[in-house]
TIMAR-478530 format. One record per atom (N, C-alpha, C, O): atom name; residue number from 1; y, z negated, x. Coordinates in Angstrom, 3 decimals, always signed. Each point is the difference from the previous one (the first is absolute). Layout:
# TIMAR-478530
NODE  atom   nr     north        up      east
NODE    CA  NUM         Y         Z         X
...
***
This chain:
# TIMAR-478530
NODE  atom   nr     north        up      east
NODE     N    1   +80.069  -145.333   +51.568
NODE    CA    1    +0.966    +0.721    +0.800
NODE     C    1    +0.381    +1.288    -0.735
NODE     O    1    -0.860    +0.685    -0.553
NODE     N    2    +2.132    -0.368    +0.553
NODE    CA    2    +0.466    +1.162    -0.766
NODE     C    2    -0.049    +1.281    +0.828
NODE     O    2    -0.135    -0.037    +1.223
NODE     N    3    +0.247    +1.156    -1.909
NODE    CA    3    +0.037    +1.315    +0.625
NODE     C    3    +1.450    +0.354    +0.336
NODE     O    3    +0.926    -0.676    -0.447
NODE     N    4    -0.738    +1.710    +1.216
NODE    CA    4    +1.345    +0.528    +0.255
NODE     C    4    +0.482    +0.626    -1.305
NODE     O    4    -0.663    +0.873    -0.561
NODE     N    5    +1.820    -1.324    +0.084
NODE    CA    5    +0.480    +0.447    -1.306
NODE     C    5    +1.321    +0.754    +0.043
NODE     O    5    +0.332    +0.703    -0.954
NODE     N    6    +0.443    -0.833    +2.055
NODE    CA    6    +1.330    +0.596    +0.022
NODE     C    6    +0.522    +0.131    +1.436
NODE     O    6    -0.680    -0.370    +0.956
NODE     N    7    +1.881    +0.895    -0.826
NODE    CA    7    +0.624    +0.208    +1.312
NODE     C    7    +0.151    -1.325    +0.754
NODE     O    7    -0.188    -0.039    +1.216
NODE     N    8    +0.519    -1.020    -1.906
NODE    CA    8    +0.167    -1.303    +0.645
NODE     C    8    -1.302    -0.459    +0.657
NODE     O    8    +0.014    -0.563    +1.095
NODE     N    9    -1.136    +0.807    -1.771
NODE    CA    9    -1.296    -0.346    +0.587
NODE     C    9    -0.258    +0.826    +1.256
NODE     O    9    -0.504    -0.515    +0.999
NODE     N   10    +0.847    +1.782    -1.055
NODE    CA   10    -0.165    +0.868    +1.172
NODE     C   10    +0.865    -0.511    +1.144
NODE     O   10    -0.467    -0.090    +1.135
NODE     N   11    +1.705    -0.239    -1.417
NODE    CA   11    +0.897    -0.514    +1.046
NODE     C   11    -0.545    -1.290    +0.608
NODE     O   11    +0.051    -0.191    +1.215
NODE     N   12    -0.566    -0.680    -2.055
NODE    CA   12    -0.580    -1.247    +0.496
NODE     C   12    -1.174    +0.288    +0.934
NODE     O   12    -0.111    -0.594    +1.073
NODE     N   13    -0.752    +1.500    -1.485
NODE    CA   13    -1.133    +0.373    +0.842
NODE     C   13    +0.467    +0.614    +1.317
NODE     O   13    -0.434    -0.427    +1.071
NODE     N   14    +1.304    +1.414    -1.140
NODE    CA   14    +0.433    +0.721    +1.204
NODE     C   14    +0.676    -0.951    +0.990
NODE     O   14    -0.265    +0.067    +1.200
NODE     N   15    +1.116    -0.933    -1.684
NODE    CA   15    +0.669    -0.956    +0.895
NODE     C   15    -1.004    -0.957    +0.636
NODE     O   15    +0.107    -0.313    +1.185
NODE     N   16    -1.070    -0.149    -1.958
NODE    CA   16    -1.040    -0.889    +0.535
NODE     C   16    -0.855    +0.724    +1.031
NODE     O   16    -0.329    -0.561    +1.045
NODE     N   17    -0.024    +1.789    -1.336
NODE    CA   17    -0.806    +0.820    +0.897
NODE     C   17    +0.731    +0.246    +1.322
NODE     O   17    -0.581    -0.163    +1.072
NODE     N   18    +1.850    +0.554    -1.150
NODE    CA   18    +0.764    +0.263    +1.218
NODE     C   18    +0.245    -1.273    +0.804
NODE     O   18    +0.042    +0.040    +1.230
NODE     N   19    +0.117    -1.141    -1.901
NODE    CA   19    +0.153    -1.273    +0.708
NODE     C   19    -1.237    -0.268    +0.863
NODE     O   19    +0.117    -0.427    +1.148
NODE     N   20    -1.298    +0.682    -1.713
NODE    CA   20    -1.236    -0.191    +0.762
NODE     C   20    -0.105    +1.012    +1.134
NODE     O   20    -0.376    -0.351    +1.118
NODE     N   21    +0.711    +1.609    -1.409
NODE    CA   21    -0.113    +1.029    +1.031
NODE     C   21    +0.933    -0.260    +1.173
NODE     O   21    -0.394    +0.160    +1.155
NODE     N   22    +1.607    -0.552    -1.440
NODE    CA   22    +0.965    -0.224    +1.071
NODE     C   22    -0.412    -1.152    +0.895
NODE     O   22    +0.335    -0.014    +1.184
NODE     N   23    -1.060    -0.954    -1.733
NODE    CA   23    -0.485    -1.135    +0.782
NODE     C   23    -1.355    +0.254    +0.646
NODE     O   23    -0.477    -0.818    +0.786
NODE     N   24    -0.143    +1.941    -1.110
NODE    CA   24    -1.342    +0.288    +0.464
NODE     C   24    -0.008    +0.384    +1.482
NODE     O   24    +0.845    +0.770    +0.456
NODE     N   25    -1.810    -1.318    +0.289
NODE    CA   25    -0.101    +0.261    +1.439
NODE     C   25    -0.370    +1.449    +0.306
NODE     O   25    +0.350    +0.507    +1.066
NODE     N   26    -1.039    +0.160    -1.961
NODE    CA   26    -0.433    +1.378    +0.241
NODE     C   26    +1.053    +1.004    -0.461
NODE     O   26    +0.241    +0.994    +0.685
NODE     N   27    +0.383    -1.234    -1.818
NODE    CA   27    +0.922    +0.980    -0.583
NODE     C   27    +1.476    -0.345    +0.133
NODE     O   27    +0.843    +0.896    +0.015
NODE     N   28    -0.526    -2.156    +0.080
NODE    CA   28    +1.398    -0.427    -0.051
NODE     C   28    +0.912    +0.725    +0.965
NODE     O   28    +1.062    +0.481    -0.396
NODE     N   29    -1.458    -0.392    +1.661
NODE    CA   29    +0.862    +0.616    +1.004
NODE     C   29    +0.230    +1.491    -0.273
NODE     O   29    +1.035    +0.546    +0.381
NODE     N   30    -1.997    +0.111    -1.038
NODE    CA   30    +0.165    +1.423    -0.327
NODE     C   30    +1.174    +0.173    -0.955
NODE     O   30    +0.798    +0.926    +0.150
NODE     N   31    -0.694    -1.809    -1.123
NODE    CA   31    +1.078    +0.088    -0.981
NODE     C   31    +1.338    -0.480    +0.564
NODE     O   31    +1.044    +0.587    -0.285
NODE     N   32    -1.077    -1.655    +1.086
NODE    CA   32    +1.255    -0.598    +0.469
NODE     C   32    +0.530    +0.621    +1.284
NODE     O   32    +1.207    +0.208    +0.127
NODE     N   33    -2.078    +0.091    +0.823
NODE    CA   33    +0.454    +0.454    +1.312
NODE     C   33    -0.094    +1.507    +0.199
NODE     O   33    +0.820    +0.578    +0.713
NODE     N   34    -1.802    +0.066    -1.330
NODE    CA   34    -0.185    +1.435    +0.233
NODE     C   34    +0.639    +0.819    -1.117
NODE     O   34    +0.848    +0.850    +0.272
NODE     N   35    -1.236    -1.087    -1.512
NODE    CA   35    +0.585    +0.730    -1.127
NODE     C   35    +1.389    -0.529    -0.353
NODE     O   35    +0.828    +0.719    -0.559
NODE     N   36    -0.587    -1.984    +0.894
NODE    CA   36    +1.268    -0.663    -0.304
NODE     C   36    +0.401    +0.211    -1.466
NODE     O   36    +1.088    +0.481    -0.316
NODE     N   37    -2.017    -0.863    -0.551
NODE    CA   37    +0.169    +0.178    -1.442
NODE     C   37    +1.143    -0.869    -0.511
NODE     O   37    +0.046    -1.204    +0.256
NODE     N   38    +0.869    +1.829    -0.979
NODE    CA   38    +1.086    -0.699    -0.677
NODE     C   38    -0.527    -0.382    -1.387
NODE     O   38    -0.068    +0.840    -0.897
NODE     N   39    -0.298    -2.094    +0.732
NODE    CA   39    -0.642    -0.427    -1.249
NODE     C   39    +0.899    +0.157    -1.216
NODE     O   39    -0.490    +0.294    -1.091
NODE     N   40    +1.784    -0.482    +1.254
NODE    CA   40    +0.898    +0.150    -1.157
NODE     C   40    -0.034    +1.423    -0.531
NODE     O   40    +0.158    +0.222    -1.201
NODE     N   41    -0.360    +0.728    +2.078
NODE    CA   41    -0.095    +1.404    -0.414
NODE     C   41    -1.438    +0.361    -0.392
NODE     O   41    -0.219    +0.753    -0.948
NODE     N   42    -0.742    -1.288    +1.673
NODE    CA   42    -1.402    +0.378    -0.152
NODE     C   42    -0.666    -0.577    -1.252
NODE     O   42    -0.730    +0.707    -0.695
NODE     N   43    +0.973    -1.960    +0.412
NODE    CA   43    -0.676    -0.675    -1.127
NODE     C   43    +0.233    +0.727    -1.335
NODE     O   43    -0.968    +0.230    -0.725
NODE     N   44    +2.208    +0.143    +0.370
NODE    CA   44    +0.175    +0.705    -1.278
NODE     C   44    -0.747    +1.338    -0.058
NODE     O   44    -0.486    +0.390    -1.062
NODE     N   45    +0.393    +0.308    +2.187
NODE    CA   45    -0.718    +1.275    +0.037
NODE     C   45    -1.489    -0.235    -0.232
NODE     O   45    -0.642    +0.730    -0.755
NODE     N   46    +0.098    -1.760    +1.412
NODE    CA   46    -1.419    -0.320    -0.172
NODE     C   46    -0.266    -0.462    -1.435
NODE     O   46    -1.040    +0.322    -0.575
NODE     N   47    +1.960    -1.059    +0.012
NODE    CA   47    -0.148    -0.420    -1.405
NODE     C   47    +0.030    +1.214    -0.920
NODE     O   47    -0.757    +0.059    -0.969
NODE     N   48    +1.628    +0.913    +1.261
NODE    CA   48    +0.010    +1.247    -0.777
NODE     C   48    -1.357    +0.683    +0.074
NODE     O   48    -0.519    +0.480    -1.007
NODE     N   49    -0.050    -0.439    +2.208
NODE    CA   49    -1.310    +0.630    +0.172
NODE     C   49    -1.045    -0.673    -0.881
NODE     O   49    -0.705    +0.665    -0.759
NODE     N   50    +0.609    -1.992    +0.865
NODE    CA   50    -1.035    -0.694    -0.762
NODE     C   50    +0.268    +0.027    -1.500
NODE     O   50    -0.940    -0.004    -0.795
NODE     N   51    +2.199    +0.032    +0.403
NODE    CA   51    +0.312    +0.129    -1.429
NODE     C   51    -0.449    +1.377    -0.510
NODE     O   51    -0.495    +0.123    -1.120
NODE     N   52    +0.672    +0.903    +1.950
NODE    CA   52    -0.461    +1.339    -0.357
NODE     C   52    -1.522    +0.028    -0.107
NODE     O   52    -0.542    +0.562    -0.951
NODE     N   53    -0.146    -1.159    +1.913
NODE    CA   53    -1.468    -0.014    +0.014
NODE     C   53    -0.556    -0.784    -1.179
NODE     O   53    -0.871    +0.489    -0.719
NODE     N   54    +1.366    -1.691    +0.521
NODE    CA   54    -0.592    -0.902    -0.998
NODE     C   54    +0.397    +0.364    -1.424
NODE     O   54    -0.837    -0.001    -0.903
NODE     N   55    +2.116    +0.314    +0.704
NODE    CA   55    +0.494    +0.216    -1.365
NODE     C   55    +0.345    +1.451    -0.316
NODE     O   55    +0.492    +0.294    -1.089
NODE     N   56    -0.746    +0.617    +2.031
NODE    CA   56    +0.324    +1.428    -0.180
NODE     C   56    +1.470    +0.223    -0.326
NODE     O   56    +0.353    +0.905    -0.756
NODE     N   57    +0.496    -1.744    +1.338
NODE    CA   57    +1.449    +0.146    -0.159
NODE     C   57    +0.485    +0.852    +1.174
NODE     O   57    -0.172    -0.405    +1.150
NODE     N   58    +0.766    +1.561    -1.399
NODE    CA   58    +0.361    +0.912    +1.103
NODE     C   58    +1.232    -0.451    +0.792
NODE     O   58    +1.065    +0.612    -0.083
NODE     N   59    -1.229    -1.687    +0.847
NODE    CA   59    +1.123    -0.518    +0.790
NODE     C   59    -0.097    +0.399    +1.464
NODE     O   59    +1.020    +0.216    +0.655
NODE     N   60    -2.237    -0.116    -0.137
NODE    CA   60    -0.190    +0.255    +1.424
NODE     C   60    +0.152    +1.488    +0.280
NODE     O   60    -0.650    +0.829    -0.636
NODE     N   61    +1.516    -0.497    +1.593
NODE    CA   61    +0.308    +1.405    +0.263
NODE     C   61    -0.261    +0.426    +1.447
NODE     O   61    +0.309    +1.137    +0.358
NODE     N   62    -0.860    -2.001    +0.472
NODE    CA   62    -0.114    +0.300    +1.436
NODE     C   62    -1.094    +1.013    +0.332
NODE     O   62    +0.187    +0.827    +0.893
NODE     N   63    -1.307    -0.870    -1.580
NODE    CA   63    -1.081    +0.955    +0.198
NODE     C   63    -0.413    +0.224    +1.440
NODE     O   63    -0.401    -0.934    +0.694
NODE     N   64    +0.500    +2.179    -0.247
NODE    CA   64    -0.492    +0.399    +1.320
NODE     C   64    +0.751    -0.663    +1.148
NODE     O   64    -0.526    -0.080    +1.110
NODE     N   65    +1.734    -0.393    -1.350
NODE    CA   65    +0.767    -0.693    +1.040
NODE     C   65    -0.784    -1.177    +0.577
NODE     O   65    +0.158    -0.341    +1.172
NODE     N   66    -0.983    -0.264    -1.981
NODE    CA   66    -0.759    -1.178    +0.424
NODE     C   66    -0.924    +0.352    +1.162
NODE     O   66    -0.107    -0.761    +0.962
NODE     N   67    -0.555    +1.900    -1.048
NODE    CA   67    -0.883    +0.403    +1.090
NODE     C   67    +0.804    +0.188    +1.281
NODE     O   67    -0.432    -0.444    +1.063
NODE     N   68    +1.581    +1.086    -1.141
NODE    CA   68    +0.835    +0.219    +1.191
NODE     C   68    +0.402    -1.322    +0.637
NODE     O   68    -0.038    -0.136    +1.223
NODE     N   69    +0.421    -0.832    -2.032
NODE    CA   69    +0.374    -1.317    +0.518
NODE     C   69    -1.167    -0.609    +0.774
NODE     O   69    +0.191    -0.565    +1.077
NODE     N   70    -1.383    +0.679    -1.622
NODE    CA   70    -1.165    -0.581    +0.652
NODE     C   70    -0.451    +0.816    +1.218
NODE     O   70    -0.506    -0.567    +0.969
NODE     N   71    +0.685    +1.887    -1.011
NODE    CA   71    -0.291    +0.835    +1.174
NODE     C   71    +0.935    -0.394    +1.141
NODE     O   71    -0.437    -0.159    +1.140
NODE     N   72    +1.723    +0.002    -1.450
NODE    CA   72    +0.975    -0.415    +1.013
NODE     C   72    -0.354    -1.376    +0.567
NODE     O   72    +0.078    -0.221    +1.208
NODE     N   73    -0.463    -0.689    -2.079
NODE    CA   73    -0.396    -1.333    +0.442
NODE     C   73    -1.256    +0.076    +0.876
NODE     O   73    -0.109    -0.702    +1.005
NODE     N   74    -0.831    +1.558    -1.397
NODE    CA   74    -1.247    +0.169    +0.743
NODE     C   74    +0.258    +0.542    +1.411
NODE     O   74    -0.796    -0.236    +0.909
NODE     N   75    +1.889    +0.951    -0.728
NODE    CA   75    +0.368    +0.488    +1.331
NODE     C   75    +0.518    -1.140    +0.880
NODE     O   75    -0.122    +0.050    +1.224
NODE     N   76    +0.690    -1.059    -1.844
NODE    CA   76    +0.505    -1.151    +0.751
NODE     C   76    -1.110    -0.998    +0.322
NODE     O   76    -0.039    -0.578    +1.086
NODE     N   77    -0.852    +0.389    -2.042
NODE    CA   77    -1.149    -0.891    +0.193
NODE     C   77    -1.162    +0.602    -0.781
NODE     O   77    +0.104    +0.265    -1.197
NODE     N   78    -1.188    -0.061    +1.890
NODE    CA   78    -1.166    +0.599    -0.643
NODE     C   78    -0.534    -0.946    -1.070
NODE     O   78    -0.465    -1.101    +0.293
NODE     N   79    +0.544    +1.557    -1.535
NODE    CA   79    -0.514    -0.801    -1.111
NODE     C   79    -1.505    +0.215    -0.086
NODE     O   79    -0.471    +1.116    -0.223
NODE     N   80    -0.270    -2.193    +0.401
NODE    CA   80    -1.457    +0.066    +0.063
NODE     C   80    -0.619    -0.519    -1.290
NODE     O   80    +0.679    -0.560    -0.861
NODE     N   81    -1.972    +0.759    +0.755
NODE    CA   81    -0.728    -0.440    -1.184
NODE     C   81    +0.257    -1.473    -0.290
NODE     O   81    +0.171    -0.382    -1.158
NODE     N   82    -0.142    -0.449    +2.198
NODE    CA   82    +0.228    -1.432    -0.190
NODE     C   82    +1.331    -0.320    -0.656
NODE     O   82    +0.107    -0.983    -0.733
NODE     N   83    +0.905    +1.796    +0.984
NODE    CA   83    +1.300    -0.196    -0.643
NODE     C   83    -0.110    +0.225    -1.509
NODE     O   83    +0.551    -0.756    -0.799
NODE     N   84    -1.274    +1.810    +0.433
NODE    CA   84    -0.150    +0.313    -1.424
NODE     C   84    -0.890    -1.023    -0.701
NODE     O   84    +0.249    -0.372    -1.146
NODE     N   85    -1.277    -0.074    +1.840
NODE    CA   85    -0.885    -1.034    -0.557
NODE     C   85    +0.798    -1.276    -0.242
NODE     O   85    -0.140    -0.635    -1.045
NODE     N   86    +0.968    +0.266    +1.999
NODE    CA   86    +0.803    -1.218    -0.134
NODE     C   86    +1.023    +0.139    -1.127
NODE     O   86    +0.182    -0.920    -0.798
NODE     N   87    +0.487    +2.082    +0.737
NODE    CA   87    +0.970    +0.263    -1.064
NODE     C   87    -0.666    -0.158    -1.366
NODE     O   87    +0.542    -0.651    -0.893
NODE     N   88    -1.707    +1.246    +0.744
NODE    CA   88    -0.717    -0.066    -1.271
NODE     C   88    -0.451    -1.423    -0.309
NODE     O   88    +0.081    -0.441    -1.146
NODE     N   89    -0.556    -0.278    +2.159
NODE    CA   89    -0.396    -1.390    -0.196
NODE     C   89    +1.178    -0.831    -0.511
NODE     O   89    -0.143    -0.755    -0.962
NODE     N   90    +1.298    +0.892    +1.599
NODE    CA   90    +1.178    -0.763    -0.430
NODE     C   90    +0.444    +0.409    -1.399
NODE     O   90    +0.399    -0.845    -0.801
NODE     N   91    -0.468    +2.137    +0.509
NODE    CA   91    +0.361    +0.489    -1.327
NODE     C   91    -0.902    -0.630    -1.061
NODE     O   91    +0.480    -0.577    -0.976
NODE     N   92    -1.776    +0.695    +1.179
NODE    CA   92    -0.950    -0.470    -1.008
NODE     C   92    +0.010    -1.517    -0.147
NODE     O   92    -0.083    -0.512    -1.117
NODE     N   93    +0.182    -0.209    +2.222
NODE    CA   93    +0.003    -1.463    -0.123
NODE     C   93    +1.287    -0.491    -0.663
NODE     O   93    -0.025    -0.954    -0.778
NODE     N   94    +1.138    +1.599    +1.083
NODE    CA   94    +1.257    -0.374    -0.666
NODE     C   94    -0.096    +0.276    -1.495
NODE     O   94    +0.396    -0.826    -0.822
NODE     N   95    -0.926    +1.997    +0.481
NODE    CA   95    -0.150    +0.340    -1.421
NODE     C   95    -0.914    -1.004    -0.688
NODE     O   95    +0.314    -0.477    -1.091
NODE     N   96    -1.433    +0.152    +1.714
NODE    CA   96    -0.960    -0.926    -0.609
NODE     C   96    +0.575    -1.406    -0.177
NODE     O   96    -0.383    -0.721    -0.922
NODE     N   97    +1.300    +0.337    +1.806
NODE    CA   97    +0.639    -1.314    -0.124
NODE     C   97    +0.986    -0.052    -1.163
NODE     O   97    +0.251    -1.066    -0.564
NODE     N   98    +0.308    +2.227    +0.209
NODE    CA   98    +1.086    +0.023    -0.982
NODE     C   98    -0.384    +0.557    -1.372
NODE     O   98    +0.458    -0.503    -1.026
NODE     N   99    -1.295    +1.535    +1.010
NODE    CA   99    -0.260    +0.719    -1.256
NODE     C   99    -1.460    +0.416    -0.117
NODE     O   99    -0.684    +0.248    +0.993
NODE     N  100    +0.234    -0.180    -2.247
NODE    CA  100    -1.329    +0.518    -0.330
NODE     C  100    +0.119    +0.816    -1.278
NODE     O  100    +0.734    -0.365    -0.918
NODE     N  101    -1.459    +1.464    +0.872
NODE    CA  101    -0.008    +0.822    -1.204
NODE     C  101    -0.032    +1.476    +0.354
NODE     O  101    -0.146    +0.372    +1.164
NODE     N  102    +0.284    +0.462    -2.186
NODE    CA  102    -0.094    +1.450    +0.183
NODE     C  102    +1.071    +0.546    +0.941
NODE     O  102    -0.291    +0.837    +0.855
NODE     N  103    +1.515    -1.303    -1.008
NODE    CA  103    +1.075    +0.503    +0.849
NODE     C  103    -0.159    -0.448    +1.450
NODE     O  103    +0.255    +0.775    +0.921
NODE     N  104    -0.667    -2.001    -0.719
NODE    CA  104    -0.255    -0.499    +1.356
NODE     C  104    -1.144    +0.787    +0.634
NODE     O  104    +0.064    +0.358    +1.176
NODE     N  105    -1.106    -0.091    -1.954
NODE    CA  105    -1.128    +0.787    +0.506
NODE     C  105    +0.422    +1.428    +0.322
NODE     O  105    -0.433    +0.576    +0.998
NODE     N  106    +1.274    -0.016    -1.845
NODE    CA  106    +0.515    +1.358    +0.227
NODE     C  106    +0.793    +0.060    +1.313
NODE     O  106    -0.139    +0.953    +0.767
NODE     N  107    +0.947    -1.942    -0.520
NODE    CA  107    +0.793    -0.050    +1.237
NODE     C  107    -0.910    -0.128    +1.221
NODE     O  107    +0.223    +0.669    +1.009
NODE     N  108    -1.233    -1.510    -1.092
NODE    CA  108    -0.921    -0.166    +1.126
NODE     C  108    -0.775    +1.293    +0.271
NODE     O  108    -0.216    +0.367    +1.155
NODE     N  109    -0.194    +0.308    -2.204
NODE    CA  109    -0.713    +1.275    +0.169
NODE     C  109    +0.908    +1.029    +0.671
NODE     O  109    -0.435    +0.717    +0.900
NODE     N  110    +1.678    -0.643    -1.328
NODE    CA  110    +0.948    +0.934    +0.603
NODE     C  110    +0.252    -0.373    +1.464
NODE     O  110    +0.120    +0.884    +0.848
NODE     N  111    -0.041    -2.160    -0.548
NODE    CA  111    +0.203    -0.445    +1.382
NODE     C  111    -1.174    +0.433    +0.872
NODE     O  111    +0.202    +0.406    +1.145
NODE     N  112    -1.420    -0.486    -1.664
NODE    CA  112    -1.180    +0.444    +0.751
NODE     C  112    +0.094    +1.504    +0.286
NODE     O  112    -0.297    +0.456    +1.104
NODE     N  113    +0.716    +0.298    -2.119
NODE    CA  113    +0.157    +1.445    +0.177
NODE     C  113    +1.073    +0.314    +1.047
NODE     O  113    -0.185    +0.871    +0.850
NODE     N  114    +1.291    -1.580    -0.923
NODE    CA  114    +1.098    +0.214    +0.948
NODE     C  114    -0.455    -0.294    +1.424
NODE     O  114    +0.246    +0.796    +0.906
NODE     N  115    -0.903    -1.924    -0.701
NODE    CA  115    -0.456    -0.381    +1.339
NODE     C  115    -0.951    +1.053    +0.563
NODE     O  115    +0.140    +0.409    +1.153
NODE     N  116    -1.088    +0.024    -1.946
NODE    CA  116    -0.955    +1.003    +0.464
NODE     C  116    +0.646    +1.339    +0.267
NODE     O  116    -0.249    +0.625    +1.031
NODE     N  117    +1.071    -0.186    -1.951
NODE    CA  117    +0.663    +1.302    +0.124
NODE     C  117    +0.965    +0.027    +1.184
NODE     O  117    +0.011    +0.958    +0.774
NODE     N  118    +0.786    -1.993    -0.635
NODE    CA  118    +0.971    -0.052    +1.090
NODE     C  118    -0.715    -0.030    +1.348
NODE     O  118    +0.424    +0.669    +0.942
NODE     N  119    -1.472    -1.417    -0.850
NODE    CA  119    -0.760    -0.087    +1.246
NODE     C  119    -0.560    +1.375    +0.366
NODE     O  119    +0.095    +0.416    +1.155
NODE     N  120    -0.672    +0.288    -2.116
NODE    CA  120    -0.558    +1.338    +0.265
NODE     C  120    +1.086    +0.973    +0.424
NODE     O  120    -0.177    +0.757    +0.955
NODE     N  121    +1.299    -0.773    -1.659
NODE    CA  121    +1.094    +0.929    +0.314
NODE     C  121    +0.581    -0.265    +1.382
NODE     O  121    +0.306    +0.938    +0.736
NODE     N  122    -0.153    -2.193    -0.385
NODE    CA  122    +0.593    -0.314    +1.294
NODE     C  122    -0.952    +0.311    +1.150
NODE     O  122    +0.446    +0.314    +1.104
NODE     N  123    -1.743    -0.397    -1.349
NODE    CA  123    -0.953    +0.324    +1.058
NODE     C  123    -0.134    +1.499    +0.228
NODE     O  123    -0.531    +0.430    +1.024
NODE     N  124    +1.014    +0.372    -1.981
NODE    CA  124    -0.020    +1.457    +0.153
NODE     C  124    +1.237    +0.515    +0.716
NODE     O  124    -0.002    +1.114    +0.526
NODE     N  125    +1.059    -1.919    -0.502
NODE    CA  125    +1.271    +0.472    +0.555
NODE     C  125    -0.027    -0.067    +1.506
NODE     O  125    +0.982    +0.356    +0.652
***
């Protein structure tokens, strides 16, 4: 199995990951009914983020806005530990199904950091 090597690999991963999340009984409704995520707009931004993380390409520019989006979402539905655990599970299993190597491991490590950090920040708000 190959590692993530380029933007196309990131796009393949992100689309596969979101497909699973949208169908997920625990997370799907949060994205479709509460956040009402526009995937055509959202997917390229998420790909920019992961391209920045994995390849140090300075494409992602949202920064602190991400916390505000999640704080606003948390006001609509309390995001609990189980939501973050499920998000991370889907992230890691999707990655493991598609890619193996240093870049895939780097992405999974960053996802763990994001889940933990976001959960802590939202519980303080």
